[in-house]
C-alpha positions in Angstrom: 112.2 93.8 93.7 110.6 95.6 96.6 109.6 93.8 99.8 107.7 95.0 102.8 107.7 93.6 106.3 105.3 95.0 108.8 102.9 94.1 111.5 99.2 95.0 110.8 96.8 94.9 113.7 93.3 93.9 112.7 90.4 94.1 115.2 87.2 92.3 114.5 84.5 93.7 116.8 80.8 94.0 117.3 80.4 97.5 118.6 79.1 100.9 117.7 82.1 103.1 117.4 83.1 106.6 116.4 86.0 106.5 113.9 88.7 109.1 113.7 90.9 107.8 110.9 94.1 109.3 109.5 93.2 110.5 105.9 96.8 109.7 104.9 96.1 106.0 105.7 92.5 105.6 104.8 90.6 106.8 101.7 87.1 105.6 102.6 85.1 103.8 105.3 82.1 101.7 104.6 80.1 99.2 106.6 79.3 96.1 104.5 77.8 92.7 104.7 79.9 89.6 103.8 78.2 89.5 100.4 78.9 93.2 99.8 82.6 92.7 100.7 82.9 89.7 98.3 81.4 91.9 95.6 83.9 94.7 96.4 86.7 92.2 96.0 85.4 91.0 92.7 84.9 94.6 91.5 88.5 95.5 92.5 89.7 92.7 90.2 87.5 93.6 87.3 87.6 97.4 87.7 90.9 98.2 89.6 90.6 101.9 88.9 87.2 102.1 90.4 87.9 100.4 93.7 91.3 99.6 95.3 91.6 97.1 98.1 95.0 96.2 99.6 96.2 92.7 99.0 96.9 92.1 102.7 93.3 93.0 103.6 91.9 90.6 101.0 94.2 87.8 102.3 93.1 88.4 105.9 89.4 88.5 104.9 89.6 85.3 102.9 91.6 83.4 105.6 89.8 84.7 108.7 87.0 87.3 108.4 84.6 85.3 106.3 85.0 82.3 108.7 84.6 84.6 111.7 81.6 86.5 110.5 78.8 83.8 110.8 80.3 82.7 114.2 80.7 86.2 115.7 77.8 86.1 118.2 78.9 82.7 119.5 82.5 83.9 119.8 81.5 87.0 121.7 79.5 84.9 124.2 82.7 82.9 124.9 84.7 86.0 125.9 85.9 86.6 122.3 87.4 83.2 121.8 85.9 80.7 119.3 85.7 77.1 120.3 88.0 76.2 117.4 90.6 78.8 118.2 92.6 80.4 121.0 94.3 83.8 121.1 96.9 83.6 118.3 99.3 85.5 116.2 98.9 84.5 112.6 101.7 84.8 110.0 100.3 85.2 106.5 102.1 84.4 103.3 
């Protein structure tokens, strides 16, 4: 049995950025809507050779990203803190 323990930093932002990614760490970049991302998750389950999404990203998206997405403008107006959350470290299982 193989186990992995690491810290992954995820930044949710509303910003125009230039990306300079490490090709050893990232195979592709794509801007998507919430609906498109959900479809990508579904496709990764039904056609795993066509699209590969890491389990930890799917976990984070399902637990945080889809909740954050519709509230993103309100959160940004409150200095990046949602009314229902404070700056936190989340431990996912």
